[in-house]
DSSP file (Angstrom, degrees, kcal/mol; ACC not computed):
  #  RESIDUE AA STRUCTURE BP1 BP2  ACC     N-H-->O    O-->H-N    N-H-->O    O-->H-N    TCO  KAPPA ALPHA  PHI   PSI    X-CA   Y-CA   Z-CA
    1    1 A M              0   0    0      0, 0.0     2,-0.5     0, 0.0     0, 0.0   0.000 360.0 360.0 360.0 122.9   11.1    2.0   24.4
    2    2 A K        -     0   0    0      0, 0.0     0, 0.0     0, 0.0     0, 0.0  -0.846 360.0-139.7-100.8 127.6    8.8    0.0   22.0
    3    3 A L        -     0   0    0     -2,-0.5     2,-0.1     1,-0.1     0, 0.0  -0.598  26.3-106.5 -83.3 144.3    7.4    1.8   19.0
    4    4 A P        -     0   0    0      0, 0.0     3,-0.1     0, 0.0    -1,-0.1  -0.453  20.7-154.5 -69.7 142.8    3.8    1.1   18.0
    5    5 A T  S    S+     0   0    0      1,-0.2     2,-0.4    -2,-0.1    -2,-0.0   0.752  79.2  42.3 -89.0 -25.3    3.5   -1.0   14.9
    6    6 A I  S    S-     0   0    0      0, 0.0     2,-0.5     0, 0.0    -1,-0.2  -0.982  77.6-136.6-125.8 131.6    0.0    0.2   13.8
    7    7 A E        -     0   0    0     -2,-0.4    -2,-0.0    -3,-0.1     0, 0.0  -0.751  24.1-144.1 -87.5 126.1   -1.1    3.8   14.0
    8    8 A G        -     0   0    0     -2,-0.5     3,-0.1     1,-0.2    -1,-0.1  -0.101  36.2 -66.2 -78.5-178.7   -4.6    4.2   15.4
    9    9 A P        -     0   0    0      0, 0.0    -1,-0.2     0, 0.0     0, 0.0  -0.310  64.3 -92.0 -66.8 154.6   -7.3    6.7   14.3
   10   10 A P        -     0   0    0      0, 0.0     6,-0.1     0, 0.0    -3,-0.0  -0.308  43.8-105.5 -67.2 152.0   -6.5   10.3   15.0
   11   11 A E    >   -     0   0    0      4,-0.1     3,-0.6    -3,-0.1     0, 0.0  -0.174  38.2 -96.9 -68.8 170.9   -7.8   11.8   18.2
   12   12 A A  T 3  S+     0   0    0      1,-0.2    -1,-0.1     3,-0.0     0, 0.0   0.886 122.6  35.1 -61.3 -42.6  -10.8   14.2   18.2
   13   13 A G  T 3  S+     0   0    0      2,-0.1    -1,-0.2     0, 0.0    -2,-0.0   0.484  94.1 108.4 -92.0  -2.3   -8.8   17.4   18.1
   14   14 A E  S <  S-     0   0    0     -3,-0.6     2,-0.0     1,-0.1     0, 0.0  -0.536  73.2-114.9 -79.6 137.5   -5.9   16.2   16.0
   15   15 A P        -     0   0    0      0, 0.0    -4,-0.1     0, 0.0    -1,-0.1  -0.333  35.0-103.5 -69.7 154.2   -5.7   17.4   12.3
   16   16 A K        -     0   0    0      1,-0.1     3,-0.1    -6,-0.1     0, 0.0  -0.313  40.1 -93.0 -73.2 159.2   -6.2   15.0    9.5
   17   17 A R        -     0   0    0      1,-0.1    -1,-0.1     2,-0.1     5,-0.0  -0.448  54.8 -91.1 -67.7 144.1   -3.3   13.6    7.4
   18   18 A P     >  -     0   0    0      0, 0.0     4,-1.8     0, 0.0     3,-0.3  -0.287  29.1-129.1 -59.6 142.4   -2.6   15.6    4.3
   19   19 A L  H  > S+     0   0    0      1,-0.2     4,-2.7     2,-0.2     5,-0.2   0.868 106.0  58.7 -61.9 -37.7   -4.5   14.4    1.2
   20   20 A G  H  > S+     0   0    0      1,-0.2     4,-2.1     2,-0.2    -1,-0.2   0.890 105.7  48.5 -60.1 -40.4   -1.3   14.3   -0.9
   21   21 A K  H  > S+     0   0    0     -3,-0.3     4,-1.9     2,-0.2    -1,-0.2   0.906 112.1  48.8 -66.8 -41.7    0.4   11.9    1.5
   22   22 A S  H  X S+     0   0    0     -4,-1.8     4,-2.3     1,-0.2    -2,-0.2   0.908 111.3  50.0 -64.3 -40.7   -2.7    9.6    1.6
   23   23 A M  H  X S+     0   0    0     -4,-2.7     4,-2.8     1,-0.2    -1,-0.2   0.863 107.2  54.6 -67.2 -35.6   -2.9    9.6   -2.2
   24   24 A L  H  X S+     0   0    0     -4,-2.1     4,-2.6     2,-0.2    -1,-0.2   0.920 109.6  47.4 -62.8 -42.7    0.8    8.7   -2.5
   25   25 A W  H  X S+     0   0    0     -4,-1.9     4,-2.5     2,-0.2     5,-0.2   0.920 112.6  49.4 -63.2 -43.0    0.3    5.7   -0.2
   26   26 A F  H  X S+     0   0    0     -4,-2.3     4,-2.3     1,-0.2    -2,-0.2   0.933 113.1  46.3 -61.1 -46.3   -2.8    4.7   -2.3
   27   27 A A  H  X S+     0   0    0     -4,-2.8     4,-2.7     2,-0.2     5,-0.2   0.905 112.4  50.6 -64.1 -42.2   -0.9    5.0   -5.6
   28   28 A A  H  X S+     0   0    0     -4,-2.6     4,-2.4     1,-0.2    -1,-0.2   0.918 113.2  45.1 -63.6 -43.3    2.1    3.1   -4.2
   29   29 A L  H  X S+     0   0    0     -4,-2.5     4,-2.3     2,-0.2    -1,-0.2   0.876 113.1  51.1 -68.4 -36.3    0.0    0.2   -3.0
   30   30 A W  H  X S+     0   0    0     -4,-2.3     4,-2.4    -5,-0.2    -2,-0.2   0.934 113.0  44.5 -65.8 -46.3   -2.0    0.2   -6.3
   31   31 A I  H  X S+     0   0    0     -4,-2.7     4,-2.5     1,-0.2     5,-0.2   0.910 113.4  51.5 -65.2 -42.0    1.1    0.0   -8.4
   32   32 A G  H  X S+     0   0    0     -4,-2.4     4,-2.0    -5,-0.2    -1,-0.2   0.897 111.1  47.7 -61.6 -40.4    2.7   -2.6   -6.1
   33   33 A G  H  X S+     0   0    0     -4,-2.3     4,-2.3     2,-0.2    -2,-0.2   0.906 111.4  50.0 -66.6 -41.7   -0.4   -4.7   -6.4
   34   34 A A  H  X S+     0   0    0     -4,-2.4     4,-2.5     1,-0.2    -2,-0.2   0.902 111.3  49.4 -64.3 -40.4   -0.6   -4.4  -10.1
   35   35 A L  H  X S+     0   0    0     -4,-2.5     4,-2.5     2,-0.2    -1,-0.2   0.888 109.9  51.4 -65.6 -38.3    3.1   -5.4  -10.4
   36   36 A A  H  X S+     0   0    0     -4,-2.0     4,-2.2     2,-0.2    -2,-0.2   0.919 111.9  46.1 -64.8 -42.8    2.6   -8.4   -8.2
   37   37 A V  H  X S+     0   0    0     -4,-2.3     4,-2.5     2,-0.2    -2,-0.2   0.914 113.4  49.4 -66.0 -42.3   -0.4   -9.6  -10.3
   38   38 A A  H  X S+     0   0    0     -4,-2.5     4,-2.6     2,-0.2     5,-0.2   0.902 110.9  50.2 -63.8 -40.9    1.6   -9.1  -13.5
   39   39 A T  H  X S+     0   0    0     -4,-2.5     4,-2.2     1,-0.2    -1,-0.2   0.924 112.3  46.6 -62.9 -44.6    4.6  -10.9  -12.2
   40   40 A A  H  X S+     0   0    0     -4,-2.2     4,-2.4     2,-0.2    -2,-0.2   0.899 112.3  51.1 -64.7 -40.3    2.4  -13.9  -11.1
   41   41 A A  H  X S+     0   0    0     -4,-2.5     4,-2.4     1,-0.2    -2,-0.2   0.932 112.6  44.5 -64.3 -46.5    0.6  -13.9  -14.4
   42   42 A Y  H  X S+     0   0    0     -4,-2.6     4,-2.2     2,-0.2    -1,-0.2   0.858 112.3  53.0 -67.9 -33.5    3.9  -13.9  -16.5
   43   43 A A  H  X S+     0   0    0     -4,-2.2     4,-1.6    -5,-0.2    -2,-0.2   0.926 111.8  45.2 -65.4 -43.8    5.4  -16.6  -14.2
   44   44 A L  H  X S+     0   0    0     -4,-2.4     4,-1.8     1,-0.2    -2,-0.2   0.887 112.0  52.3 -66.2 -38.2    2.4  -18.8  -14.7
   45   45 A R  H  X S+     0   0    0     -4,-2.4     4,-2.6     1,-0.2    -1,-0.2   0.899 107.4  52.2 -63.6 -40.4    2.4  -18.2  -18.4
   46   46 A A  H  < S+     0   0    0     -4,-2.2    -1,-0.2     1,-0.2    -2,-0.2   0.850 109.4  50.1 -65.2 -34.1    6.1  -19.2  -18.6
   47   47 A L  H  < S+     0   0    0     -4,-1.6    -1,-0.2     2,-0.2    -2,-0.2   0.856 113.6  45.2 -71.3 -33.9    5.3  -22.4  -16.8
   48   48 A I  H  <        0   0    0     -4,-1.8    -2,-0.2     1,-0.2    -1,-0.2   0.904 360.0 360.0 -77.0 -41.8    2.5  -23.3  -19.2
   49   49 A L     <        0   0    0     -4,-2.6    -1,-0.2    -5,-0.2    -2,-0.2   0.475 360.0 360.0 -85.7 360.0    4.2  -22.4  -22.5
């Protein structure tokens, strides 16, 4: 049995995902992106100085 890798849009009668869960994903991705940019910036700064 192969599990789907990407979840498609909800069906017409299916309830929406809870807002709290969506906001947690948004916050996690935002923090992860900010950390990645900060890491790259400090790494480049260390190479220059």
